[in-house]
A tleap script that builds the chain and sets N, CA, C and O, in Angstrom:
source leaprc.protein.ff14SB
mol = sequence {
  NMET LYS PRO GLY LEU MET GLU ARG ARG LEU
  ALA ASN GLY LYS ALA TYR LEU ASP SER GLU
  LEU GLY LEU GLN LYS TRP CYS SER HIE CYS
  GLU GLU TYR TRP PRO GLN ASP THR LEU PHE
  TRP SER VAL SER SER HIE LYS GLN ASP GLY
  LEU GLN CYS TRP CYS LYS ALA CYS GLN LEU
  GLU HIE LYS ARG ASN LYS ARG GLN ALA CALA
}
set mol.1.N position { -61.607 -15.095 8.875 }
set mol.1.CA position { -60.230 -14.688 8.685 }
set mol.1.C position { -59.678 -15.415 7.454 }
set mol.1.O position { -59.914 -16.607 7.258 }
set mol.2.N position { -58.946 -14.671 6.641 }
set mol.2.CA position { -58.405 -15.243 5.411 }
set mol.2.C position { -57.360 -16.317 5.727 }
set mol.2.O position { -56.667 -16.243 6.741 }
set mol.3.N position { -57.258 -17.323 4.837 }
set mol.3.CA position { -56.258 -18.376 5.046 }
set mol.3.C position { -54.846 -17.799 5.107 }
set mol.3.O position { -54.491 -16.931 4.310 }
set mol.4.N position { -54.066 -18.268 6.027 }
set mol.4.CA position { -52.689 -17.816 6.166 }
set mol.4.C position { -52.511 -16.588 7.034 }
set mol.4.O position { -51.411 -16.335 7.526 }
set mol.5.N position { -53.580 -15.811 7.236 }
set mol.5.CA position { -53.471 -14.586 8.030 }
set mol.5.C position { -53.124 -14.904 9.483 }
set mol.5.O position { -52.255 -14.262 10.074 }
set mol.6.N position { -53.805 -15.894 10.055 }
set mol.6.CA position { -53.535 -16.235 11.446 }
set mol.6.C position { -52.091 -16.720 11.612 }
set mol.6.O position { -51.420 -16.351 12.576 }
set mol.7.N position { -51.617 -17.536 10.686 }
set mol.7.CA position { -50.246 -18.032 10.773 }
set mol.7.C position { -49.241 -16.884 10.703 }
set mol.7.O position { -48.261 -16.870 11.448 }
set mol.8.N position { -49.482 -15.913 9.802 }
set mol.8.CA position { -48.575 -14.765 9.686 }
set mol.8.C position { -48.580 -13.934 10.958 }
set mol.8.O position { -47.524 -13.507 11.423 }
set mol.9.N position { -49.761 -13.699 11.527 }
set mol.9.CA position { -49.846 -12.889 12.741 }
set mol.9.C position { -49.219 -13.599 13.934 }
set mol.9.O position { -48.589 -12.961 14.778 }
set mol.10.N position { -49.385 -14.892 14.007 }
set mol.10.CA position { -48.731 -15.650 15.081 }
set mol.10.C position { -47.214 -15.585 14.919 }
set mol.10.O position { -46.487 -15.478 15.906 }
set mol.11.N position { -46.741 -15.650 13.685 }
set mol.11.CA position { -45.301 -15.620 13.428 }
set mol.11.C position { -44.688 -14.255 13.708 }
set mol.11.O position { -43.561 -14.180 14.198 }
set mol.12.N position { -45.410 -13.162 13.406 }
set mol.12.CA position { -44.826 -11.829 13.593 }
set mol.12.C position { -45.172 -11.190 14.937 }
set mol.12.O position { -44.783 -10.051 15.194 }
set mol.13.N position { -45.900 -11.910 15.797 }
set mol.13.CA position { -46.172 -11.419 17.144 }
set mol.13.C position { -47.404 -10.550 17.285 }
set mol.13.O position { -47.665 -10.033 18.371 }
set mol.14.N position { -48.177 -10.373 16.207 }
set mol.14.CA position { -49.377 -9.550 16.292 }
set mol.14.C position { -50.572 -10.328 16.827 }
set mol.14.O position { -51.661 -9.777 16.982 }
set mol.15.N position { -50.364 -11.607 17.108 }
set mol.15.CA position { -51.392 -12.446 17.714 }
set mol.15.C position { -50.698 -13.598 18.430 }
set mol.15.O position { -49.555 -13.943 18.128 }
set mol.16.N position { -51.407 -14.178 19.377 }
set mol.16.CA position { -50.912 -15.406 19.996 }
set mol.16.C position { -52.085 -16.200 20.533 }
set mol.16.O position { -53.161 -15.653 20.775 }
set mol.17.N position { -51.872 -17.489 20.718 }
set mol.17.CA position { -52.913 -18.369 21.233 }
set mol.17.C position { -52.717 -18.555 22.722 }
set mol.17.O position { -51.655 -18.988 23.170 }
set mol.18.N position { -53.741 -18.228 23.485 }
set mol.18.CA position { -53.733 -18.406 24.932 }
set mol.18.C position { -54.556 -19.651 25.232 }
set mol.18.O position { -55.637 -19.824 24.670 }
set mol.19.N position { -54.065 -20.513 26.101 }
set mol.19.CA position { -54.760 -21.766 26.388 }
set mol.19.C position { -56.125 -21.550 27.024 }
set mol.19.O position { -57.021 -22.375 26.840 }
set mol.20.N position { -56.306 -20.470 27.762 }
set mol.20.CA position { -57.589 -20.203 28.418 }
set mol.20.C position { -58.493 -19.279 27.608 }
set mol.20.O position { -59.701 -19.506 27.536 }
set mol.21.N position { -57.920 -18.238 26.998 }
set mol.21.CA position { -58.720 -17.211 26.331 }
set mol.21.C position { -58.813 -17.376 24.824 }
set mol.21.O position { -59.612 -16.689 24.188 }
set mol.22.N position { -58.035 -18.252 24.239 }
set mol.22.CA position { -58.065 -18.451 22.797 }
set mol.22.C position { -57.172 -17.460 22.077 }
set mol.22.O position { -56.145 -17.039 22.609 }
set mol.23.N position { -57.565 -17.083 20.856 }
set mol.23.CA position { -56.755 -16.203 20.027 }
set mol.23.C position { -56.757 -14.787 20.582 }
set mol.23.O position { -57.814 -14.219 20.857 }
set mol.24.N position { -55.570 -14.225 20.743 }
set mol.24.CA position { -55.379 -12.865 21.250 }
set mol.24.C position { -54.849 -11.991 20.126 }
set mol.24.O position { -54.013 -12.432 19.337 }
set mol.25.N position { -55.332 -10.748 20.047 }
set mol.25.CA position { -54.892 -9.809 19.018 }
set mol.25.C position { -54.153 -8.654 19.669 }
set mol.25.O position { -54.524 -8.218 20.759 }
set mol.26.N position { -53.104 -8.148 19.011 }
set mol.26.CA position { -52.254 -7.051 19.478 }
set mol.26.C position { -52.892 -5.717 19.127 }
set mol.26.O position { -53.256 -5.495 17.972 }
set mol.27.N position { -53.036 -4.819 20.106 }
set mol.27.CA position { -53.508 -3.453 19.858 }
set mol.27.C position { -52.283 -2.596 19.561 }
set mol.27.O position { -51.357 -2.526 20.368 }
set mol.28.N position { -52.280 -1.946 18.405 }
set mol.28.CA position { -51.117 -1.152 18.013 }
set mol.28.C position { -51.027 0.169 18.766 }
set mol.28.O position { -50.014 0.860 18.663 }
set mol.29.N position { -52.061 0.536 19.519 }
set mol.29.CA position { -52.021 1.788 20.275 }
set mol.29.C position { -51.529 1.554 21.706 }
set mol.29.O position { -50.531 2.147 22.115 }
set mol.30.N position { -52.208 0.709 22.463 }
set mol.30.CA position { -51.812 0.467 23.860 }
set mol.30.C position { -50.736 -0.616 23.976 }
set mol.30.O position { -50.163 -0.821 25.046 }
set mol.31.N position { -50.471 -1.305 22.867 }
set mol.31.CA position { -49.458 -2.352 22.807 }
set mol.31.C position { -49.705 -3.468 23.814 }
set mol.31.O position { -48.798 -3.910 24.518 }
set mol.32.N position { -50.963 -3.910 23.863 }
set mol.32.CA position { -51.358 -5.037 24.704 }
set mol.32.C position { -52.154 -6.021 23.866 }
set mol.32.O position { -52.713 -5.664 22.829 }
set mol.33.N position { -52.199 -7.276 24.331 }
set mol.33.CA position { -53.004 -8.297 23.672 }
set mol.33.C position { -54.386 -8.334 24.310 }
set mol.33.O position { -54.523 -8.213 25.527 }
set mol.34.N position { -55.420 -8.505 23.464 }
set mol.34.CA position { -56.803 -8.625 23.916 }
set mol.34.C position { -57.458 -9.763 23.143 }
set mol.34.O position { -57.083 -10.020 21.999 }
set mol.35.N position { -58.442 -10.458 23.750 }
set mol.35.CA position { -59.127 -11.530 23.023 }
set mol.35.C position { -59.706 -11.015 21.705 }
set mol.35.O position { -60.291 -9.933 21.652 }
set mol.36.N position { -59.539 -11.786 20.667 }
set mol.36.CA position { -59.988 -11.368 19.341 }
set mol.36.C position { -61.469 -11.672 19.184 }
set mol.36.O position { -61.854 -12.678 18.588 }
set mol.37.N position { -62.293 -10.783 19.731 }
set mol.37.CA position { -63.736 -10.857 19.538 }
set mol.37.C position { -64.317 -9.448 19.603 }
set mol.37.O position { -63.609 -8.495 19.929 }
set mol.38.N position { -65.594 -9.319 19.295 }
set mol.38.CA position { -66.208 -7.989 19.200 }
set mol.38.C position { -66.487 -7.355 20.557 }
set mol.38.O position { -66.970 -6.224 20.607 }
set mol.39.N position { -66.206 -8.028 21.634 }
set mol.39.CA position { -66.302 -7.406 22.952 }
set mol.39.C position { -65.152 -6.419 23.151 }
set mol.39.O position { -65.319 -5.399 23.819 }
set mol.40.N position { -64.000 -6.716 22.581 }
set mol.40.CA position { -62.803 -5.887 22.739 }
set mol.40.C position { -62.428 -5.105 21.484 }
set mol.40.O position { -61.646 -4.158 21.564 }
set mol.41.N position { -62.967 -5.479 20.333 }
set mol.41.CA position { -62.587 -4.879 19.047 }
set mol.41.C position { -63.819 -4.452 18.270 }
set mol.41.O position { -64.829 -5.157 18.269 }
set mol.42.N position { -63.746 -3.299 17.604 }
set mol.42.CA position { -64.813 -2.842 16.717 }
set mol.42.C position { -64.655 -3.516 15.359 }
set mol.42.O position { -63.548 -3.845 14.931 }
set mol.43.N position { -65.786 -3.710 14.697 }
set mol.43.CA position { -65.800 -4.355 13.391 }
set mol.43.C position { -65.337 -3.373 12.320 }
set mol.43.O position { -65.674 -2.190 12.362 }
set mol.44.N position { -64.567 -3.869 11.370 }
set mol.44.CA position { -64.111 -3.072 10.228 }
set mol.44.C position { -64.089 -3.962 8.995 }
set mol.44.O position { -63.331 -4.930 8.934 }
set mol.45.N position { -64.918 -3.636 8.016 }
set mol.45.CA position { -64.975 -4.443 6.799 }
set mol.45.C position { -63.741 -4.249 5.926 }
set mol.45.O position { -63.526 -5.012 4.985 }
set mol.46.N position { -62.933 -3.245 6.223 }
set mol.46.CA position { -61.741 -2.959 5.425 }
set mol.46.C position { -60.510 -3.734 5.889 }
set mol.46.O position { -59.515 -3.790 5.167 }
set mol.47.N position { -60.558 -4.324 7.061 }
set mol.47.CA position { -59.407 -5.060 7.604 }
set mol.47.C position { -59.517 -6.538 7.247 }
set mol.47.O position { -60.622 -7.064 7.119 }
set mol.48.N position { -58.387 -7.206 7.085 }
set mol.48.CA position { -58.376 -8.612 6.687 }
set mol.48.C position { -59.072 -9.515 7.693 }
set mol.48.O position { -59.750 -10.468 7.308 }
set mol.49.N position { -58.909 -9.219 8.987 }
set mol.49.CA position { -59.547 -10.059 10.002 }
set mol.49.C position { -60.926 -9.543 10.387 }
set mol.49.O position { -61.610 -10.166 11.199 }
set mol.50.N position { -61.347 -8.409 9.816 }
set mol.50.CA position { -62.672 -7.857 10.081 }
set mol.50.C position { -62.757 -7.009 11.333 }
set mol.50.O position { -63.852 -6.618 11.737 }
set mol.51.N position { -61.601 -6.708 11.968 }
set mol.51.CA position { -61.586 -5.942 13.209 }
set mol.51.C position { -60.619 -4.767 13.104 }
set mol.51.O position { -59.638 -4.829 12.362 }
set mol.52.N position { -60.897 -3.698 13.846 }
set mol.52.CA position { -60.035 -2.513 13.865 }
set mol.52.C position { -58.654 -2.868 14.420 }
set mol.52.O position { -58.488 -3.916 15.045 }
set mol.53.N position { -57.665 -2.001 14.195 }
set mol.53.CA position { -56.309 -2.265 14.708 }
set mol.53.C position { -56.126 -1.724 16.126 }
set mol.53.O position { -55.195 -2.135 16.818 }
set mol.54.N position { -56.996 -0.806 16.577 }
set mol.54.CA position { -56.987 -0.323 17.962 }
set mol.54.C position { -58.137 -0.991 18.713 }
set mol.54.O position { -59.223 -1.154 18.157 }
set mol.55.N position { -57.912 -1.379 19.962 }
set mol.55.CA position { -58.976 -1.966 20.777 }
set mol.55.C position { -60.033 -0.899 21.080 }
set mol.55.O position { -59.786 0.294 20.900 }
set mol.56.N position { -61.200 -1.330 21.537 }
set mol.56.CA position { -62.290 -0.394 21.819 }
set mol.56.C position { -61.915 0.626 22.888 }
set mol.56.O position { -62.319 1.785 22.797 }
set mol.57.N position { -61.157 0.221 23.891 }
set mol.57.CA position { -60.756 1.146 24.956 }
set mol.57.C position { -59.880 2.262 24.399 }
set mol.57.O position { -60.054 3.422 24.775 }
set mol.58.N position { -58.953 1.940 23.519 }
set mol.58.CA position { -58.081 2.959 22.919 }
set mol.58.C position { -58.869 3.874 21.992 }
set mol.58.O position { -58.619 5.079 21.952 }
set mol.59.N position { -59.809 3.321 21.255 }
set mol.59.CA position { -60.646 4.146 20.380 }
set mol.59.C position { -61.463 5.134 21.201 }
set mol.59.O position { -61.573 6.306 20.838 }
set mol.60.N position { -62.034 4.669 22.299 }
set mol.60.CA position { -62.833 5.532 23.161 }
set mol.60.C position { -61.976 6.635 23.770 }
set mol.60.O position { -62.393 7.793 23.803 }
set mol.61.N position { -60.791 6.292 24.249 }
set mol.61.CA position { -59.880 7.284 24.823 }
set mol.61.C position { -59.487 8.333 23.775 }
set mol.61.O position { -59.446 9.527 24.074 }
set mol.62.N position { -59.205 7.890 22.567 }
set mol.62.CA position { -58.831 8.803 21.484 }
set mol.62.C position { -59.981 9.766 21.162 }
set mol.62.O position { -59.759 10.962 20.975 }
set mol.63.N position { -61.200 9.241 21.099 }
set mol.63.CA position { -62.367 10.093 20.819 }
set mol.63.C position { -62.583 11.111 21.932 }
set mol.63.O position { -62.893 12.270 21.656 }
set mol.64.N position { -62.424 10.697 23.177 }
set mol.64.CA position { -62.580 11.623 24.309 }
set mol.64.C position { -61.537 12.740 24.254 }
set mol.64.O position { -61.874 13.911 24.428 }
set mol.65.N position { -60.284 12.385 24.014 }
set mol.65.CA position { -59.213 13.382 23.934 }
set mol.65.C position { -59.433 14.339 22.772 }
set mol.65.O position { -59.187 15.539 22.896 }
set mol.66.N position { -59.888 13.822 21.664 }
set mol.66.CA position { -60.144 14.649 20.487 }
set mol.66.C position { -61.292 15.629 20.759 }
set mol.66.O position { -61.241 16.789 20.350 }
set mol.67.N position { -62.323 15.145 21.451 }
set mol.67.CA position { -63.476 15.980 21.789 }
set mol.67.C position { -63.078 17.082 22.769 }
set mol.67.O position { -63.533 18.218 22.636 }
set mol.68.N position { -62.233 16.759 23.753 }
set mol.68.CA position { -61.800 17.743 24.747 }
set mol.68.C position { -60.897 18.802 24.131 }
set mol.68.O position { -60.901 19.951 24.575 }
set mol.69.N position { -60.126 18.434 23.120 }
set mol.69.CA position { -59.220 19.382 22.475 }
set mol.69.C position { -59.969 20.387 21.601 }
set mol.69.O position { -59.461 21.474 21.324 }
set mol.70.N position { -61.168 20.024 21.172 }
set mol.70.CA position { -61.935 20.915 20.275 }
set mol.70.C position { -62.599 22.047 21.019 }
set mol.70.O position { -63.275 22.874 20.408 }
savepdb mol mol.pdb
quit
């Protein structure tokens, strides 16, 4: 993660530190916090933190809905 990114995200509410789970990241789709690791987030080389902005569960739901609509 780039320097200063974590501080900005903590300040604007897009992340928070949990004493048990560590750094949590905000999913912009389901609007919930999830642990910031690849178990909950897909990798994206285009994002500053290296992870997608939607959690894996939201991405999967979106793909299913898109497939059913076709």
